[in-house]
C-alpha positions in Angstrom: 87.0 107.9 106.3 83.9 106.2 107.6 81.1 104.2 105.4 78.4 102.5 107.2 80.2 102.0 110.4 83.3 100.3 108.8 86.5 102.5 108.2 88.1 102.6 105.2 91.9 104.5 103.7 91.8 106.1 101.0 94.1 104.0 99.4 95.6 100.3 100.9 97.7 97.3 99.6 96.9 93.8 100.8 98.6 90.8 99.0 99.6 92.7 96.1 96.7 94.7 95.0 96.1 98.2 95.6 92.4 98.9 96.8 91.7 102.5 96.1 88.1 104.8 97.2 86.6 105.2 93.6 86.6 108.9 93.2 84.6 108.7 90.1 81.1 107.7 92.0 81.5 110.2 94.8 79.2 111.7 96.6 76.6 109.2 94.9 78.5 105.9 95.4 80.3 104.6 97.3 83.1 102.2 95.3 86.5 100.4 96.2 88.4 100.0 92.6 91.4 97.5 93.2 94.0 97.2 90.8 96.0 93.9 90.5 99.0 95.1 89.0 101.1 98.1 88.5 99.5 98.8 84.9 96.3 98.8 86.7 97.5 101.2 89.7 98.1 103.5 86.6 94.9 103.3 84.9 93.6 103.9 87.8 95.8 107.0 88.5 95.0 107.9 84.7 91.4 107.9 84.5 91.4 110.2 88.3 90.0 106.9 89.9 92.1 108.6 92.7 92.1 112.4 93.1 94.7 115.0 94.9 98.0 115.3 95.3 98.6 113.1 98.6 96.7 110.2 97.4 98.1 110.5 93.7 101.4 110.6 95.1 100.9 107.7 97.6 99.2 105.6 94.7 102.2 106.5 92.4 104.4 105.0 95.4 102.6 101.7 95.7 102.6 101.3 91.6 106.1 101.1 92.2 106.2 98.4 95.0 103.7 96.4 92.9 106.0 96.2 89.8 108.7 95.0 92.3 106.1 92.7 93.4 105.5 91.0 89.8 109.0 91.8 88.0 110.6 89.0 86.8 113.8 88.3 89.0 116.5 88.1 86.4 114.7 91.6 84.4 114.1 93.3 88.0 116.0 96.2 87.3 114.7 96.7 83.3 111.0 95.9 84.3 111.1 98.4 87.4 112.9 101.2 85.3 109.9 100.7 82.6 107.2 101.1 85.3 108.5 103.9 86.1 108.1 106.0 83.2 105.2 104.4 83.1 104.0 105.8 86.0 105.7 108.8 85.5 103.2 109.0 82.0 99.9 108.9 83.9 99.3 112.7 84.7 101.6 115.0 82.9 100.6 118.0 85.3 102.0 116.3 88.2 105.4 116.1 87.1 107.1 115.6 91.4 105.7 112.2 91.6 109.7 111.3 91.5 110.6 114.7 92.2 114.7 114.0 93.3 116.2 117.2 95.4 119.4 117.6 93.7 
């Protein structure tokens, strides 16, 4: 997306923070939401700051990346497991956020 001559992605990560085009204010305003940690990213999914299956899926993936970056080394597995559950709970109707074809 190009806004005032500058190219933007729908969602991108920089230095551990996630940046999203805030879908709740479009088309009247253009605003970037910053999620500094995976819980703030979960909030963006819950409140529909990010919309659309592809964008939600990408945001969930970035939230997992944030969880890995934030996790204390000695509690990595338990921290990331909790993060996965938190992310799954953001959109009960989006059942395939963590779909694994068995």
